[in-house]
N, C-alpha and C positions, 0 to 999 in steps of 0.2 A: 526642556520648559522651566522656566523658574518658579520657585514657590509663591504662592499668595501669601502676603503677610497681612495678618489681621490685627489692628490696634483696638485696645480695650482698655478701659480702667481696671483697676484692681480689686474694686470691691466683690463681695460674694455674688451679688445680683448680676454686676457687669460681666463676670466670668461665666454666669450660668447662661446669660444671652449670648456671649462670645461662643461658647459651647455649642448652642443650637445654631447659630449662624455658620459654624465651621461644618456642623453636620450636614447642613443644608449645601453648602459649597462642595462638601465632598461627593454628594449625590450628583450635584450638576457638573463637577470636573473631577472625575474619578481618577485622573492620571495625575493630577497636580498635588504636590507636597502644601500642606497648608500649617503655616508658622503662626503662633501667637505672640505679640508683643504688648506687654503691659507697660501702660504710661500713666504716670500719676499726673492729675490735674489739679488747677488751682482750687477748685472745691474739695478736692480730696486733702490737700495740704492746710487749708484754712478752715480748720473746725473751731476756732476761737472766737469767731463771730457769727451772728445769726446768718443764715443762708441768703437772706434778702439783702444783706449788707456786703457779701463777699466781693461782689463785682465792684462796689464803690471803693473798698478798701483797697483793692488791688489796681484800681484805674483802668479797668478793661470793660466799660460799660457797654461796648460795641460787640462784646465776645460772650458766647455762654461759658460759665466757670467750669462746667464739667467737659467742655469740648474743645476749648481754646488749643490745648497741647496736642489733642489728636489731629486737629486741622493743621497744625504747624508741622507735624510729623508726616501728613499727607503731601503737604506743599514741598517737603524735603526729600520726599520719595522713599523715607523710613518704612513706611507702610503702604499696602496697596488699598485698604479700605478701613473704615472705622466703624466700631458697633456702638451705637448710643441707645439709651433710652429715648423715645420721642419727645418726652416732657423736658428734656435737657436741650434738645435742639433748638437755636435761635429761630424766630419767626421768619427772618430774611437770611437766606444763604448767599455766600460770596458767589459770582457768576460761575467760578471754576470748580465749585462743589455741586454735587447732584446727589439727592436721595434715590438710590438704584434698587432698593428692595425693603421689604419689612417683613418680620416674623408674624405669625398669626396674632391677632389682637388678644391681649390678656384682659382679665377682667377689670371694670372701671370703677368699681365701689371702691370706698374707703373702708377700712377696719379700725374698730375700736378695740384696744386691748386693755381690760381693765384687770387690776390687782386683786380686788374682792368682790365686785358685783358683776352683774352679767348684762348690763345694758347701760345706755346713755341716761335712760329714764331712771336708773336705780342709783345713779351716782348722787351721793348726799349735796346739798346745798353747798355752794362755794368750793366744791371739788376742783382739784388742779389737774388739768390735762395738759400734756406737752405733744408739741407738733412743729415740724420745721417748715410747714406749709401756711404761708398768709391766706391762700384760699381757704384751707381747712379752719384755719382760726377764725376767719369771718362767718364760715358755715355754723361752726359751734357756738359763736355769739349769738347768731340768730335763733339757733334752736334752744339754747340755754345760756341766757344773759347773766345768770348768776355764777358761772363757771370762771375759774381763774386759768388763763391760758399762758402756757410759757414755751419758749422756744426749745427745740432739742436738735442736736446734730449728730452725726454717725451713722454708720449702716444698720440694717434692720437687727442683726444679733445685738449690736452695741446698744442700741435703744431699748430692747427687751430686756438687757441686763441692767440698764439704767431704772427701768421700772421695777425691777426685782430688788434692786440695791437702795433705792432712795425713798425713804417713806413718806416723803412729802409729796410724790406722785400718786395720784389715784388711777391715771390711765394715760395712754399714748395712743395718737391716731396715726394710721400709715396708709399707703396705698396698697389696696389687695393685690395688684399686680406685683409690687415689689416683694410683699411677705409671702405670697403663695409661689413666686417664681425661684425662690431660693431652695438649694437642696436642704434636707432635714437637718443633715449634721451641722449646717451654720448655726442652727439653734441649741445645739448641745442637748438635743432631745426633741420631743413633739412639740407641736403648736400648743400655746396655753389653751386651756377649756374656754377662757374667757374671751378669745378672738371672736368677734362678730362683726360681720360686714353690715354697713349702715348706709 
């Protein structure tokens, strides 16, 4: 029986999700070897522009920037299945693709990680918050119109490091699912005390 080849991105979160998927597959198909294939996507390569502009800069408006290369690998028979975060999956799938399973749903809250304060309300007037999500930027504008909002790219550990290293950043906002889904070693230590779900 041929091995099952699982395609995934190489980020810490993607690898954690792939590991959970492989564990579930191992229970369902105990006699089959499971092989992981890491694939770099457009969204992984293009960290030089805001995420909202990546697709336009690459001319792939009809494809998800974190799924295109995995779909090509599926079409070419290089992998048997792909593991995605559901937020990255395009709303409309091509007819020859199918979502065949999902892991247990992770928390749906966002988290605010602050460098010096304990909550959104405690941030000073005009504080700078970085997030890669247009939705989160709009929510923050609604809650605190005085805030300065800037774009940020990179995986969760990279974003946390930017908060530590860049004095002009007062906080970053992340998906709780992404931040809590990572193995602790991805943070080079424990979660910051100021991480708070909102």
